[in-house]
N, C-alpha and C positions, 0 to 999 in steps of 0.2 A: 504493500500500500504506500509505504514511504517512497520507494523507488519510483512508483507510478506517478506520484505527485511531483517528485523531482523532475521527471521527464516532461510532465505537463508544464511545469514552470519554465523549463529551458525552452520548450517549443513556443510558449507564450512570449517569452523575452525575445526570441528570434523573430517572431512575427511582428512584434512592436518595432524592432530595430529596422525591419524592412520598410515599415510604414513611415519612419522618420525621414524628413527631407534630407537629401544628400548635401554634405557640406560644400559650399561653393569652391570650385577649383580656381587656383591662381591663374589668371589670364596672362598669356605670354605678351610681353611688350612688343609693339610693332618694331620692325627693323628700321634703322636709319636708312635713308635712300639717297644715293648719289645720282645726280643727273649728269650723264656723260654725253657731251655734244661735240661731235667730230665732223670736220669738213671732208673726211675721207669716206671710203666704203668699209663695210664690215669685213669684206673679203680680204682687203689688203692691210688690215689692222691687227693681224695675229700677233706679230712681235711687239707692237706698241702696247696692246692690251696685256700681253703676258708680263711685260715689264711693269706696267701700272699696277697690276694685281700683285706682283712681287713686292712692290713698295708698300702697298696696303697691308700685305701679310706681315711685313716687318713691324708694323705698328699694331698688329693683333686683329686685323679685320680680314675676313674671308667671305667672298661673295656667296650668297645663299645660306651662309651660316649665321653671321651676325651683322651683315650689311647687304642691302639690295642695290642693284644698279639699273637705272632706266636709261637705255641707249637711244640716241637720236643721231642719225647719219645724214648729213647734208648732201653728200656725194657731189660737192661743188655747187649745190643749189643754195646760194646765199640768200635768195629771195624767200627761202623757207625759214630763215632765222626768227622773224617775229612770231610765227606760229609755234615753232619748237620751243623757244625760250619762254613764251607766254604759257605754254602747257606745263613746263617744269616749274615755273613760278606758282601757277595755280595749284599744283600738286604739293607745294611747300616742301620740296626736296631739301635734304640737310645741307648739301653742297652741290654747286654746279662746277663741273670739271670741263675745261676747254683744252684738249690735248694739242691743238694747234689752231691758229687763226686769230689775227689781231682784230679783224672786224667782228668775229664772233664774241671775243672777250669784251669788246666795247659795247656790243649790243646787250650782253648779259648784265654788264655794269649799269647800263641805262635802264634796264628793266627792273632791277631790284637793288635796294640799298641795304638790305638786311640779310639775305641768303649769302653765305660765303662763296666766293668764286676763286678757283685755283686754275691758273692759266699756264700754258706753255706757248710762247709766241716768238716770232722772229723779229718783230719791231722793238724799238726802245719803248718800254712801258711808261716811262716818265714823259718822254717826248710826245707820245700820243694821248697823254692825259689819263692813263689807266690807273696809275698810282701816284702818290705825292712824291715819294722818293724810293730809291732801292732799299735803303736801310730801314726806313719806317714807311711802309706802303700806306698805312692809314685806312680807315673805313673797312670795306668788306672784300678786298681783292689782294691776292698775292700769287706768286708762282715762279716760273723760270723764264728768263730771257735767253733766247738761243743765238742772238747776234746775227741772224740770217741777213738782215739788211746791211748791217755794219760790215760784214765780210763780202758783200756783193762786189765791192771794188776789187778785192783780192782775187775773186774769180775772174774778173776781166784781165788782171795781170797774169794769172796762171794760163789763161787761154791764149793770150798774146805770146807767152813764153813757149807754149806748145806749137803755135802757128805764127812764127815771127813775121811771115810775109803778109799776113792779113792786114788790110787797110780799112776794112769795114766789118762791123759786127752787128748782130741783132740781139735784142732782149725780148724774151717772151714773158708777158705778165698777164695775170687774171684781173680784168677790170671789175669783176664781181666782188673782189676783196680789195677795195680801193686804198684802204689805210696802208696795207702791206705793199701793194703794187706801187703806190706813189713814193713811199720811202725807198724801196729798192731801186726804182728808176732814177731817183735823184742821185744815189750813190754810183750807179753804173754810168750815168751821164757825166759825172765829174771825173771818174776814172778814164773814160773814153777820151774826154777832152785833154787830160794830162798826157795820155799816150798818143794823142794825135789820130785817134780812130774815128771814122764816120760811124754813127750809131743810128740804128733803125729800131724803134720801140714798137712792138706788135702786141695786140691784145688777143687773147684766146681763152674763152671760158667754156667752150664746148668742143667735142671731137671735130666737128665740121670746121670750126674756126681755127683749130690747129692745122688742119689740112690747108686751109686758105692762107694761114701765116707762112707756111713753108713755100707755098706757091709764090707769095710775095717776095720772100727771100731770094728765090731763084730768079725772079724777074728783076730784082734790084741788084743782083750779083753779089749778095752778101757772102762773106767768106768764112764766118764762124758765128756761133750762137751761144748766148748765155740763157739757159732755161731758168726762169724765176723759181724761187723757193716756195711757191704756192703748194700747200699740202695736197690739193686735189690733183696736181700734176703727178703725184706718186701713182695714183690709180690709172693714169694714162701713160705710164712709163713705156709700156710696150709700143704704143702708137708713136710716141715721141722718138724712141730709139729706131723704130722702123723707118720713119720719115727722114731722120738724120742720115741713116745708112743709104736710103734710096737716093738722096740728093747729095751724098758725099759731103755732109755738113759737119765739121768738127764742132762738138758742143760740150759745155761744162754744165753740170747739174748741182743742185744744192743738197740732195739727200743721198747719203752714202749707200743706202740699200738699192739705189737705182743702178749701181755699177754691176750688180749680179745679173741684171736684165740686159746688159750690153751697153750701158751708157759709157761713153768714152772716158770722161773725167768727172769726178765728184769731189767737192770740197765742202765739208760741214761738220756738224757735231754728231757723235754717235747717238742714235735714237734711244738706245737702252738706258743710258745714263739719265737723260732728261725725263723719260717716262717713269722710271723708278722713283726719282725725286718727286715727281708729281704725285705718285701714289703715297709716298711718305708724308708729304704736306697734307694731303687729303685726310689721311688717318689721324694726324695730329690735330687737325681741326675738328674731326668727329669726336675726339677725346676732350674737346673743350677749349683748345687754344684759339685765339682770335687771329684771323688772317692779317689784320692790320699790324700785328706785332711780329709777324714772320717776314724776315727780309726777303726781297726778291733775289733769287739765285741767278748768277750770270754764268753761262757756259764758257769755260776757258780752254777746254780741250777740243781741238779741231783736227780733222784727219783729211788727207789727200789720197784718193784712190784713182789709179789709172788702169783702165782695162786694156791690156796689151794686145788682146785678140782684136778688139775693135780698132785700135790704133794701126795694127798691121793691115786690116781690111781697108782702111782709109789711106794707106801708104804713108803714114806719118812716122818719122823717127823721133823717139822721145829724147829730148836733150838730157845730158848727163846730170845737170843740177836737179831736174825734176825727178829723175830716177833715184838720186841720192836722198831725196826727201822721203 
């Protein structure tokens, strides 16, 4: 009788427990979101993204684990900037990352004074009004300056050294990215003047305009080409290299990765270094540091790459000083 009552009591207790409301579960806090706005395509951004994620990981953030990333790919369509940036601002992302593009960085800065912005650009960020100073950026933006426009003049000198008989050169720029294009053109124009070179500045923001630009170079008997450091031109490297080979046009490019695709000569900063630093800065801001207190980093390491196979195809002899570098 006693055992039966004990069993009845336990059963009653179990039934009552089942009827009690479940204790509220702790809800998982939403992940911080990075808005990643690139001028390039997703397909040609593998190395860039890998290095950015590596930098993030060094600060403790792993995509899909404790941070989310919203990607926006301009593919050279700078007319989409207002739509893409507006969307990221409305979503109230934690940080807006600009892996390349002066015009994109300025558009983001104009759209928000509160969301942190981390940029990687080729223009002088102080000269274009993006930050107050390199050491103390102020407000909500900081990042890396790649000196792309600053070394544009050096590319002219290197090209002239490789093709000493050239009396006329062309510069290819993207008018859809006017901030960068104008800064770069100014540097190249001055370098051409000093070297006594005739300069032809050509605009190209679409594949068909690139074809037309090379046709103009042939018509004007241009002897060498400086391909601008526009990020979108990386996705059109195959077309640019093919056109240069077809018209036997010696050309120098701004992105080191273009050499592997057959670009004759490249002079610039290693992408890996800048994008890793971009990821580290983004992580530090996610942890609470203010962008205005993080100094703008300046790239100081530049590399020169010459594709000897392309040089041979063009019948060019590489001067000993260039080989020594």
